[in-house]
DOLOSE-714072 format. One record per residue (C-alpha): residue number from 1; residue in one letter; z, y, x. Coordinates in steps of 0.05 Angstrom, whole numbers, plus 5000, padded with zeros to 4 digits. Layout:
 seq type   pz   py   px
 NUM    a    Z    Y    X
...
//
This chain:
 seq type   pz   py   px
   1    m 4405 3396 2704
   2    p 4371 3389 2772
   3    v 4344 3458 2766
   4    r 4411 3487 2748
   5    f 4445 3449 2805
   6    a 4394 3474 2855
   7    s 4402 3544 2831
   8    r 4477 3540 2836
   9    l 4471 3508 2905
  10    m 4425 3562 2929
  11    l 4472 3615 2902
  12    v 4532 3582 2935
  13    l 4493 3575 3001
  14    c 4472 3647 2998
  15    l 4544 3669 2986
  16    v 4572 3625 3041
  17    g 4515 3632 3091
  18    v 4479 3698 3082
  19    v 4534 3744 3058
  20    p 4582 3727 3116
  21    v 4524 3739 3164
  22    l 4512 3807 3134
  23    l 4586 3822 3133
  24    f 4593 3801 3205
  25    g 4532 3842 3222
  26    a 4562 3903 3188
  27    l 4629 3893 3222
  28    s 4594 3881 3289
  29    f 4552 3943 3279
  30    h 4611 3987 3264
  31    a 4653 3955 3318
  32    n 4598 3965 3369
  33    r 4587 4036 3345
  34    r 4661 4051 3352
  35    e 4663 4018 3421
  36    l 4601 4056 3443
  37    h 4631 4119 3415
  38    r 4692 4107 3457
  39    v 4656 4084 3521
  40    v 4597 4132 3520
  41    g 4640 4187 3492
  42    g 4689 4175 3549
  43    l 4632 4180 3600
  44    q 4607 4243 3565
  45    t 4678 4271 3568
  46    q 4684 4253 3642
  47    a 4617 4287 3656
  48    a 4640 4349 3617
  49    m 4706 4350 3655
  50    d 4669 4343 3722
  51    f 4623 4399 3702
  52    a 4683 4442 3681
  53    r 4716 4428 3748
  54    s 4652 4450 3782
  55    c 4653 4516 3743
  56    h 4726 4525 3760
  57    q 4715 4510 3834
  58    l 4655 4557 3838
  59    v 4692 4616 3808
  60    l 4757 4604 3847
  61    s 4717 4596 3911
  62    g 4685 4663 3895
  63    v 4754 4695 3886
  64    d 4779 4664 3951
  65    n 4717 4688 3989
  66    l 4725 4758 3959
  67    r 4799 4759 3976
  68    l 4785 4735 4047
  69    a 4732 4789 4056
  70    s 4780 4842 4031
  71    r 4833 4821 4081
  72    y 4790 4821 4143
  73    l 4743 4878 4129
  74    p 4764 4947 4154
  75    l 4761 4986 4088
  76    e 4809 5043 4106
  77    g 4786 5112 4130
  78    l 4711 5100 4125
  79    s 4658 5145 4096
  80    p 4617 5120 4036
  81    e 4558 5103 4080
  82    q 4603 5064 4128
  83    l 4636 5027 4070
  84    s 4568 5006 4044
  85    q 4549 4981 4114
  86    v 4614 4942 4120
  87    l 4607 4910 4050
  88    d 4535 4890 4067
  89    i 4562 4841 4119
  90    p 4599 4793 4072
  91    l 4545 4801 4019
  92    r 4493 4772 4066
  93    q 4540 4715 4085
  94    l 4562 4697 4014
  95    s 4499 4676 3978
  96    a 4534 4668 3911
  97    f 4548 4743 3905
  98    n 4496 4789 3873
  99    l 4531 4854 3892
 100    l 4594 4884 3922
 101    v 4626 4952 3908
 102    l 4692 4986 3923
 103    v 4723 5027 3866
 104    d 4786 5067 3855
 105    e 4839 5055 3801
 106    r 4796 5089 3748
 107    g 4736 5045 3764
 108    h 4696 5099 3801
 109    a 4655 5075 3859
 110    l 4679 5100 3927
 111    a 4613 5082 3959
 112    p 4544 5060 3934
 113    a 4543 4987 3912
 114    v 4507 4938 3958
 115    y 4459 4887 3928
 116    s 4429 4822 3952
 117    p 4359 4832 3979
 118    d 4302 4818 3929
 119    e 4272 4768 3978
 120    d 4337 4727 3976
 121    e 4320 4673 3926
 122    r 4392 4648 3924
 123    a 4418 4710 3887
 124    q 4401 4739 3819
 125    r 4364 4804 3809
 126    v 4406 4867 3800
 127    t 4377 4920 3753
 128    e 4403 4982 3720
 129    a 4416 4943 3656
 130    s 4453 4886 3693
 131    l 4492 4937 3733
 132    a 4515 4972 3669
 133    l 4534 4905 3640
 134    f 4573 4888 3703
 135    s 4611 4954 3700
 136    s 4632 4941 3628
 137    q 4657 4871 3646
 138    a 4692 4887 3712
 139    p 4768 4872 3706
 140    v 4792 4932 3747
 141    q 4859 4944 3712
 142    a 4876 4869 3711
 143    a 4863 4865 3786
 144    l 4908 4926 3798
 145    a 4963 4892 3758
 146    t 4958 4821 3785
 147    g 4922 4828 3852
 148    a 4860 4789 3831
 149    a 4823 4780 3764
 150    i 4763 4745 3735
 151    g 4722 4776 3680
 152    p 4687 4740 3622
 153    p 4620 4707 3637
 154    y 4557 4742 3613
 155    q 4481 4738 3616
 156    s 4431 4789 3640
 157    p 4366 4793 3599
 158    e 4325 4802 3663
 159    s 4343 4736 3697
 160    p 4367 4667 3674
 161    g 4435 4639 3692
 162    g 4504 4667 3678
 163    r 4544 4717 3717
 164    v 4617 4736 3723
 165    a 4653 4797 3751
 166    l 4708 4786 3802
 167    a 4760 4837 3825
 168    v 4810 4838 3883
 169    r 4861 4892 3897
 170    v 4856 4921 3968
 171    g 4886 4978 4007
 172    t 4955 4993 4034
 173    d 4973 5033 3971
 174    a 4942 4979 3925
 175    s 4901 5032 3889
 176    r 4831 5007 3903
 177    v 4793 4946 3879
 178    l 4737 4907 3911
 179    l 4688 4884 3857
 180    a 4636 4829 3862
 181    e 4586 4799 3815
 182    l 4586 4723 3823
 183    s 4522 4686 3805
 184    l 4531 4623 3763
 185    a 4459 4601 3777
 186    e 4488 4547 3823
 187    l 4508 4510 3760
 188    g 4435 4506 3736
 189    p 4418 4442 3774
 190    r 4479 4408 3744
 191    v 4456 4429 3674
 192    e 4386 4402 3687
 193    e 4416 4337 3712
 194    l 4457 4328 3649
 195    s 4395 4345 3607
 196    v 4356 4284 3630
 197    g 4345 4227 3580
 198    g 4355 4264 3515
 199    g 4418 4301 3537
 200    r 4439 4373 3535
 201    a 4493 4414 3568
 202    f 4518 4485 3564
 203    v 4575 4531 3585
 204    v 4608 4575 3533
 205    d 4654 4635 3540
 206    a 4721 4646 3505
 207    d 4685 4666 3441
 208    g 4642 4603 3440
 209    q 4578 4638 3460
 210    p 4532 4599 3508
 211    v 4526 4630 3578
 212    i 4487 4574 3612
 213    a 4447 4523 3571
 214    s 4395 4469 3579
 215    p 4322 4491 3577
 216    g 4297 4501 3506
 217    y 4367 4508 3477
 218    r 4373 4565 3427
 219    e 4439 4570 3390
 220    l 4500 4530 3370
 221    s 4505 4499 3302
 222    e 4567 4506 3259
 223    a 4589 4436 3278
 224    e 4581 4451 3352
 225    l 4619 4517 3344
 226    q 4675 4480 3308
 227    l 4681 4431 3366
 228    v 4682 4488 3417
 229    r 4734 4528 3378
 230    e 4781 4469 3370
 231    g 4775 4451 3443
 232    l 4787 4522 3466
 233    s 4847 4531 3420
 234    r 4879 4466 3441
 235    g 4858 4470 3514
 236    t 4840 4396 3515
 237    s 4776 4355 3517
 238    a 4746 4327 3453
 239    v 4686 4283 3433
 240    r 4651 4273 3366
 241    t 4583 4268 3334
 242    v 4552 4334 3312
 243    s 4486 4359 3285
 244    d 4449 4416 3319
 245    a 4414 4473 3284
 246    q 4352 4429 3273
 247    g 4393 4373 3242
 248    v 4388 4325 3301
 249    e 4451 4283 3311
 250    y 4484 4285 3380
 251    l 4545 4254 3412
 252    a 4579 4317 3440
 253    a 4638 4321 3489
 254    f 4676 4385 3502
 255    a 4720 4401 3563
 256    p 4757 4466 3577
 257    v 4747 4501 3644
 258    p 4817 4503 3675
 259    e 4851 4571 3677
 260    l 4787 4610 3657
 261    g 4786 4602 3582
 262    w 4714 4577 3584
 263    g 4686 4511 3558
 264    v 4633 4460 3575
 265    v 4595 4417 3525
 266    v 4554 4356 3545
 267    e 4512 4324 3490
 268    r 4469 4261 3484
 269    e 4424 4243 3426
 270    a 4459 4195 3379
 271    h 4401 4146 3374
 272    a 4403 4138 3450
 273    a 4479 4135 3454
 274    f 4485 4082 3400
 275    a 4421 4043 3416
 276    p 4458 3977 3428
 277    a 4492 3982 3360
 278    e 4425 3993 3327
 279    q 4400 3931 3362
 280    v 4459 3892 3334
 281    r 4441 3915 3264
 282    r 4369 3894 3272
 283    s 4391 3827 3299
 284    t 4438 3819 3241
 285    v 4383 3833 3190
 286    l 4339 3782 3225
 287    g 4395 3731 3226
 288    a 4408 3743 3152
 289    l 4335 3731 3136
 290    v 4335 3667 3176
 291    a 4398 3644 3140
 292    l 4369 3661 3072
 293    g 4306 3619 3085
 294    a 4348 3561 3109
 295    t 4393 3562 3048
 296    a 4333 3564 3001
 297    g 4304 3501 3033
 298    l 4370 3464 3037
 299    g 4386 3478 2963
 300    f 4324 3438 2941
 301    v 4334 3380 2989
 302    f 4408 3366 2996
 303    a 4458 3360 2939
 304    r 4512 3327 2979
 305    g 4541 3338 3048
 306    v 4530 3412 3045
 307    s 4600 3439 3036
 308    q 4626 3418 3105
 309    p 4569 3450 3146
 310    v 4573 3513 3105
 311    a 4649 3514 3115
 312    r 4640 3507 3191
 313    l 4589 3563 3189
 314    s 4637 3607 3151
 315    e 4691 3593 3202
 316    g 4644 3613 3258
 317    v 4627 3678 3222
 318    a 4701 3694 3213
 319    a 4714 3679 3287
 320    l 4658 3726 3309
 321    a 4682 3779 3261
 322    s 4751 3776 3293
 323    g 4720 3783 3363
 324    r 4725 3710 3386
 325    y 4654 3705 3412
 326    e 4666 3640 3450
 327    q 4672 3599 3386
 328    r 4609 3561 3365
 329    v 4586 3523 3303
 330    v 4576 3448 3311
 331    e 4501 3431 3311
 332    q 4486 3367 3272
 333    g 4417 3341 3256
 334    r 4350 3375 3257
 335    d 4349 3399 3186
 336    e 4356 3469 3160
 337    l 4432 3470 3167
 338    g 4426 3447 3239
 339    q 4374 3501 3253
 340    l 4418 3553 3220
 341    a 4477 3531 3263
 342    r 4435 3536 3326
 343    s 4409 3604 3306
 344    f 4479 3627 3292
 345    n 4504 3601 3359
 346    h 4446 3636 3394
 347    m 4462 3701 3359
 348    a 4536 3694 3377
 349    g 4518 3680 3449
 350    e 4472 3741 3451
 351    l 4527 3784 3422
 352    q 4578 3757 3472
 353    r 4530 3768 3530
 354    r 4512 3838 3508
 355    d 4584 3856 3496
 356    a 4603 3831 3565
 357    e 4545 3868 3597
 358    l 4564 3932 3561
 359    r 4636 3927 3583
 360    r 4617 3910 3654
 361    w 4567 3967 3656
 362    s 4618 4017 3630
 363    e 4671 3994 3681
 364    e 4622 3998 3739
 365    l 4598 4066 3718
 366    q 4670 4091 3711
 367    q 4687 4065 3780
 368    r 4626 4099 3810
 369    v 4641 4165 3776
 370    d 4714 4162 3800
 371    e 4693 4145 3871
 372    r 4640 4200 3875
 373    t 4688 4250 3845
 374    r 4741 4233 3896
 375    e 4691 4236 3954
 376    l 4664 4302 3930
 377    r 4734 4332 3922
 378    e 4754 4309 3992
 379    a 4689 4335 4022
 380    q 4698 4403 3988
 381    d 4770 4408 4012
 382    q 4750 4390 4083
 383    i 4692 4439 4085
 384    a 4734 4496 4056
 385    r 4790 4483 4106
 386    t 4742 4479 4164
 387    r 4710 4544 4145
 388    r 4777 4579 4140
 389    m 4799 4553 4208
 390    a 4732 4572 4240
 391    a 4737 4643 4212
 392    l 4809 4649 4236
 393    g 4789 4622 4304
 394    s 4736 4675 4315
 395    f 4782 4729 4289
 396    s 4842 4704 4330
 397    a 4803 4700 4395
 398    g 4777 4771 4389
 399    l 4843 4800 4366
 400    a 4884 4764 4419
 401    h 4836 4788 4473
 402    e 4840 4860 4450
 403    l 4916 4861 4441
 404    n 4941 4819 4499
 405    n 4928 4868 4556
 406    p 4958 4931 4523
 407    l 5016 4890 4498
 408    t 5030 4866 4568
 409    g 5033 4937 4591
 410    i 5080 4956 4535
 411    l 5127 4899 4553
 412    g 5129 4921 4625
 413    l 5142 4994 4608
 414    l 5197 4975 4558
 415    s 5230 4929 4609
 416    l 5230 4985 4661
 417    a 5256 5034 4610
 418    c 5314 4988 4592
 419    e 5334 4982 4665
 420    e 5337 5058 4672
 421    v 5377 5072 4608
 422    p 5452 5056 4609
 423    e 5476 4999 4564
 424    g 5510 5015 4499
 425    t 5472 5079 4486
 426    p 5431 5087 4422
 427    l 5368 5096 4463
 428    r 5381 5030 4500
 429    q 5391 4994 4434
 430    s 5325 5022 4407
 431    l 5289 5001 4471
 432    e 5317 4931 4468
 433    m 5297 4925 4394
 434    s 5226 4948 4412
 435    l 5224 4899 4470
 436    e 5245 4842 4423
 437    q 5192 4859 4372
 438    s 5139 4864 4427
 439    r 5158 4794 4451
 440    r 5152 4770 4379
 441    m 5081 4799 4378
 442    c 5066 4761 4442
 443    t 5089 4697 4407
 444    i 5044 4711 4348
 445    i 4984 4724 4393
 446    r 4998 4661 4432
 447    q 4999 4620 4367
 448    m 4934 4652 4345
 449    r 4902 4634 4412
 450    q 4926 4562 4405
 451    i 4881 4555 4344
 452    t 4818 4565 4386
 453    e 4843 4540 4454
 454    q 4858 4470 4426
 455    e 4784 4461 4411
 456    r 4764 4476 4483
 457    s 4819 4434 4516
 458    g 4777 4371 4524
 459    v 4791 4300 4503
 460    g 4856 4294 4542
 461    r 4884 4230 4572
 462    p 4917 4166 4545
 463    l 4991 4177 4532
 464    n 5050 4146 4495
 465    p 5058 4185 4429
 466    a 5133 4172 4430
 467    q 5142 4219 4490
 468    p 5121 4284 4455
 469    v 5160 4264 4394
 470    r 5224 4256 4435
 471    a 5212 4321 4471
 472    a 5203 4358 4405
 473    l 5267 4326 4376
 474    l 5305 4349 4437
 475    e 5276 4419 4429
 476    v 5303 4427 4358
 477    d 5368 4388 4368
 478    s 5410 4451 4370
 479    e 5379 4477 4305
 480    l 5394 4412 4270
 481    r 5467 4414 4291
 482    s 5476 4487 4272
 483    r 5448 4476 4202
 484    g 5485 4412 4189
 485    i 5422 4369 4182
 486    t 5427 4294 4191
 487    l 5371 4264 4234
 488    t 5343 4194 4220
 489    c 5294 4172 4273
 490    a 5254 4107 4273
 491    l 5206 4100 4333
 492    n 5177 4029 4325
 493    e 5159 4016 4397
 494    p 5116 3990 4429
 495    i 5064 4038 4401
 496    p 4991 4041 4421
 497    q 4970 4098 4465
 498    v 4931 4157 4438
 499    l 4880 4202 4474
 500    g 4903 4274 4477
 501    h 4947 4327 4508
 502    a 5022 4316 4509
 503    e 5040 4390 4504
 504    q 4995 4400 4443
 505    l 5022 4339 4408
 506    q 5093 4363 4423
 507    s 5073 4430 4392
 508    v 5050 4394 4329
 509    v 5115 4356 4322
 510    s 5156 4419 4337
 511    h 5120 4458 4283
 512    l 5131 4402 4232
 513    l 5204 4395 4251
 514    r 5218 4469 4247
 515    n 5181 4473 4181
 516    a 5226 4417 4154
 517    v 5289 4451 4181
 518    t 5270 4516 4148
 519    a 5261 4480 4082
 520    m 5335 4457 4084
 521    p 5376 4521 4094
 522    a 5438 4487 4064
 523    g 5431 4423 4104
 524    g 5401 4356 4086
 525    t 5369 4295 4117
 526    l 5309 4297 4165
 527    s 5273 4230 4175
 528    v 5223 4221 4232
 529    g 5182 4157 4236
 530    l 5130 4133 4285
 531    g 5090 4069 4275
 532    t 5020 4038 4273
 533    v 4967 4030 4220
 534    e 4934 3961 4227
 535    g 4936 3969 4302
 536    d 4878 4020 4301
 537    a 4918 4084 4291
 538    v 4986 4116 4302
 539    c 5024 4144 4243
 540    l 5077 4199 4250
 541    s 5117 4219 4188
 542    v 5166 4278 4181
 543    k 5206 4277 4116
 544    d 5257 4328 4092
 545    t 5301 4333 4031
 546    g 5286 4407 4018
 547    k 5263 4441 3955
 548    g 5191 4416 3961
 549    i 5125 4451 3953
 550    p 5096 4469 3884
 551    e 5031 4433 3867
 552    s 4996 4500 3858
 553    l 5011 4519 3931
 554    r 5000 4451 3963
 555    e 4927 4463 3979
 556    r 4943 4529 4016
 557    i 4999 4509 4063
 558    f 4950 4500 4121
 559    d 4919 4568 4110
 560    p 4933 4618 4165
 561    f 4990 4668 4152
 562    f 5010 4631 4088
 563    t 5083 4610 4081
 564    t 5128 4588 4025
 565    k 5192 4604 4064
 566    d 5235 4666 4051
 567    e 5262 4671 4122
 568    p 5245 4736 4158
 569    g 5201 4732 4219
 570    r 5158 4674 4194
 571    i 5084 4689 4200
 572    g 5055 4625 4170
 573    l 5016 4601 4231
 574    g 5056 4538 4248
 575    l 5021 4489 4200
 576    s 4953 4521 4214
 577    v 4963 4509 4289
 578    a 4987 4438 4276
 579    h 4927 4424 4231
 580    g 4879 4450 4283
 581    i 4910 4408 4339
 582    v 4909 4345 4296
 583    e 4835 4355 4279
 584    a 4819 4369 4352
 585    h 4850 4301 4368
 586    h 4805 4270 4314
 587    g 4864 4257 4269
 588    r 4884 4272 4198
 589    i 4945 4305 4167
 590    r 4969 4293 4096
 591    v 5022 4325 4052
 592    e 5063 4293 3997
 593    s 5114 4336 3961
 594    a 5152 4340 3896
 595    e 5192 4401 3874
 596    g 5266 4389 3884
 597    r 5256 4323 3922
 598    g 5231 4345 3990
 599    t 5166 4340 4029
 600    t 5134 4286 4072
 601    i 5080 4305 4123
 602    t 5041 4247 4154
 603    v 4998 4253 4217
 604    i 4950 4197 4233
 605    l 4918 4194 4303
 606    p 4867 4143 4327
 607    a 4893 4096 4380
 608    v 4858 4090 4447
 609    g 4798 4044 4441
 610    a 4786 4057 4366
 611    e 4711 4057 4353
 612    a 4710 4113 4301
 613    h 4749 4176 4284
 614    l 4791 4183 4223
 615    v 4752 4216 4166
//
């Protein structure tokens, strides 16, 4: 009988003590693996999306640079040799371009293509084979149809890193195309960064073929191809565990490159991604062995008073399995059951601590990624805008200087001619129309000169910002009344003084007000507010109830000569001039808009005595 009782007791203790521990360990292992799959997979997905945005930004920046070069380069009426010399200028300035060539509507080169110098380590080598591959991938017809086009990415056997052909329609008759080969080698450091610590990354084209890949990467497995195909077909990100061609398991995240039809895959070895879960499984096995030894000893010693401690241990296991890590088993005595209870509590505490550390680590990492992404996006936007304004400033200064003197003579001659021709005659009407258009050209040149003159105007003097606001409101008062626009004005005085030029600040407010008036052709409500931001800055807001600005155009409204208005005579320099003046006053201008609900433009200027500029 004693032997049979001890055996039954040992069996019961094993079922109550060891089996729940193993069950809890399995549940914990799978729960941790699922949580790690969610957290690490989310980070992998975020990294893939960031990488995809970098690809998108690189290609679109190349298109913008190519379009900007096509607008400002004199490509009409030049010989082939002169065209090559002109194209060599932007090629040397734009390090991401391997070559530039101007072709007709049939894709025939109008001048010899210009290449990056071989000594330029920033560009990829151009050979006969790569040139033939570029010619086959150049989207000439698509550019003629849409104005700009991006070809599929490809690789040249002679040099690593991907390439892509860009095309922009140029010419007054829109029958010529400026082609460029954009180097994707700039993405190489990002791929190497994602390859550290057992990771891999690669960029694939619309067919799922890798264009840029981590060092040593050969080909995609069927599981990886399936992930890429599903992501490209749905146009969304995805994450799952896959096996590569050598059978190694990876946690792979896919993200589509916006608008381009490409994809990005970021992988991490599964044993590294799920290392904490494996540690939980090893701890569970160790805990089960400890519990088994304790139950074997207790079965021979105790015949009574065992059920209650085992029941408490079972309750603790159930609590941990349900995720209540704070619950502990009561520790009584120094026997095996007491030791088992202490071991169990230690294991639960370790699991709780590791779970808390894992969650805290994931939250901190996500915050850092979001913060760095936001800072990078703001820095890229600021650099791009500054470059555009600097280019326009140089161009405007030269153009205004060359046009101002002859235009002044034209105005004088037209004025004299109008005085000598009788009124009411067709010739007099033609002269007056020419005089009006010449004056409009003077206005355009004056606005172009403002973009550069504001940077040389000095720091200015302290002034009350409410004065230029009132002057600008008085300037547009007649336009508001004629269009039936209701004005709501809130100038919360007293307002701290700002350092600047009153006429320039009045010009900023006038441009913003006229832009809002133009957005409400059928009338509406115009709200103007002036206040302070924590006493260190002055905030001016101009809000209209117009049709709003589409999100796709919101980043370009400060570009020179860009306008979303349909009114004739608008040249798109108002917001560019306003943006330049605000930056010259060390301020910042922001735009908030929703289609159909109006636009709000906010200008923030540092108050006199502020220690730092707004950034």
